[in-house]
N, C-alpha and C positions, 0 to 999 in steps of 0.2 A: 472491435477491438477489445482481446482484454493481458489488463498490464496489471504491474507492479512496478510500486515504485520500491526502494530499500537506499538505506545509507548510515553511513554514522552519524551519531545524531549531533543538530546545529548547523546540518551543510544547508538547513531549507528544503527539505525530501517533504514535509508536508506543505508547504510552501509550495512548492515549485507543483504538488500531487494535486493542488486546492484546484487552481487556477488553469491544471488541464483538466481536471474534471468539465471548469463553466468553460473552455474551450467545447468542449464534447457536448456539452448540453445546449448550444444552443444546434444543434443537428436533429438534437434528438433527448430518449431517454438514457441517463448513465448512472449505475447503479455503484457507490463509490464504498468501501468499504474497508473501515479503517480498523490496522489490526495491531494497533502502534499501543503500546502499554500509555502513552503519555495525552492520547485519545485525543490531536487536539483538531483532528478533523475536522469535525460538527463548528468547532468556532469557526476557523477559517474556509467556511461554505458557509457561512451566514444564517444556521439554525441559533435559535437566537433564544433554547431551554441547552442547551448544550451541557452541562456542566449536571443537566438532569438525567441526559441519556444513559443508562446502566450496561452495564457491556453485557452479551451474551453469556461470554464465559464466565457470570457471574451468578447466574439465572442456576443457581445450584438446585433448585423446587423443581422448575421443568427440564432445569437436563437430568435429575436423576431417574424422574419421570419416564419422558422419553427413552432413556439407554435402558432402564428397567432394576434400576437395584436404591437398594434401603440406604438411607441418610446414613452414614457413620461404621456400616457396616460390606465388609471385602466381598467384594459377589464379584462375579463372570457380569459382561454387557451387553446389549447388543453392542454387532459388527454396524449395523440397518439400521439406523432411528429414525424414524419418521423427521422430515427436515421441510420435506415440499413446501410445505405452509408457516415459517417460520419467514421468512423474507417478507413476506406482506405482514403479518402479527406484529414483527419488531424490530420493522424499517419505520425511519420518520422522513421526509418529503416534503423536495422546498422545489418549487416547482418541474422543474423535469431529473433534478438531484433527488435518489435515495438514496439512504446513506443508513448501512447496518455499522453498528461500533459493535465489532466484535472482542475490543481486548487482546491481551496478550496471552500466550499458553504458556504453562509450565512447565521451568527449564527440568533438562533431565533430571539433576541432584533431589528435585521436586518431586517427582514420582508424574514419568509425561502419559504413565503411560494411564491413569485416571479420566474417569468417565466423561470433564470436562474436554480434555486435550482430543479425547477422539469424540465425541460431538463437532468441536469446531471444527476437527479436516474436515468430515463429515459434509457439513455444512458450505465450506469454505468447497470444497471438492460439486458442490451439487453447484454453486452460484456460477462456476469456473465451469464445468461443462455440462449445461440445463439448461439454462440461463440466457438468451439471448442477444439483451440488449450490450450495449458498451460495459464494462467495466474498470473500473480502476481502482485495486485497492493500495495502504497506505502503510508500508510494514517499517518489523524493525529492523536492525539492521543487520536479516538473516532471514531466511527462508523456514522459517521453525514450521513456518502454519503449512507449509506445503507439502502433500507425501505427491510419489512419483506419478500415479494416473492428473492428481491434481496440473502438479508442474507439464506436465506434456501438453496441457490445455492449457495453459499463459502464451500466447505468443510474446511478447515480450518482456524480460527484467529494466528495469531502466537506473540504475545506480550514479543517486548523484553524490558530486563531489564537490571539492573546491581543492582550492588549492593548498594543502598538506599535505603529504607523506602518513598518516593516516586515517586521512576520507577515504586516500587513492589505497589503500591496503584489504581496508574493508569493502571496496570493490571486487580487488583480486578473489580478495576471501569469501564474500558474493558470486563469485565467476565459477572459481574450484567446485560451491557447494552445488553450480544449477544445472553443472554437468555431470554431477552422478548425481542429482535428479530425473534427468530428463527437461531440464530448461530448453525451448530451442536457442534463444537469443538476445545475450544480456551486452544493451548499451550503456557510457556514460554519461553525462550529462554535466558540463564545469556549471559549478554556479560560483559567485562573487567573483569574480572574476573582473579584476582591477585594468590589468595590465597584458599587451601581447607576451609577456613573460612569464606572467601567468598561465595563461593558454600555452604556451608550448612547454615551464615548467608540466602540465597536466597532461598534456597529450603523451609527450616523451612518458610518464612515469607511469599509465595505464601499460603498455607495453601493448598485447595483444587485442587490449580489450579496446574498441569504437568506439570515441569520440563525434556525437553526433550532435551538441550542439553545445554554445558552451553561452550563459546569460552573466548578463553584464554585475557590477557589486550597485545595489539601488537602500541608499544614503535614505528615501521616504521610505520607502517599503519596509524599512524595517525597522524605524519612526512606529508607523503607523502601528502595523505586529503589536511592537515593546509594551507603545502607550496609549491606544488608543484601544487594542485589543476588541474588536470584531474582526468582519471577514474583509482578509484582501485583494485586492484589489490592485493591478499593476500592469497599463498597458504597455511597456517595456518585455515586463514576459507573456505578458498574454504571447505579444508576435513572437519571440521565442516558440513558448509550447504551439502554437498553432501550425509553424513551419516544424516539429517534433509530428503535429499529427498527422502531416500533409507527408512526409516522408512515412511513415510507418501504415499509411496508409496502400502507397508505394510498392509496399512488402508487402503489403496482401495481397494486390492487387495480382 
């Protein structure tokens, strides 16, 4: 499976993505890709040196060399740089989980055609289209890392929402963008659900976006993540992620 988690900041996207990675890792190797600028996936997955991991997008010297450009000089760069060795050279491994911290691509106003962005997009395309292990991406509240070909290789985008109009609007924005670039399916996961009314609200406001699962609000998980600062584990949420995994596997079979 090739799956991207996205959603508005604060909805619990990274927490759910990390638990989903753990669920998949019980069956075999999983490639986890952190594309979020906050880069918390490593910590949630239990990597002890999480704060020391340098995002790929910030490896300027390596990227310039691969792209065939000189630092500080405007020039053309390679459209197909060598990237097949990057996953092994710059990933971290913890059990069945292999992690690559990609970092955030620059926005359009900051020079979206820079070598770093082109390199990262080439690398993600390689990871999605050329590798055969399960792959989970923790993304920003958008799909900036995707090009059309990459998006078409991604089986599902899972938009995490909570009972709020702002988070649901973000999911709708992602859904529209996904259509433009060829993503096959966008589903929503309702998180931090406290009541039946919360679930009803989410379903109503999502409109045509299918809600495939709701996760109850978990006070203990919130405290652990907030105060203890290490890998989050929740049997309750793991059960929900297991259900989602089985549902998506059925769709792919």
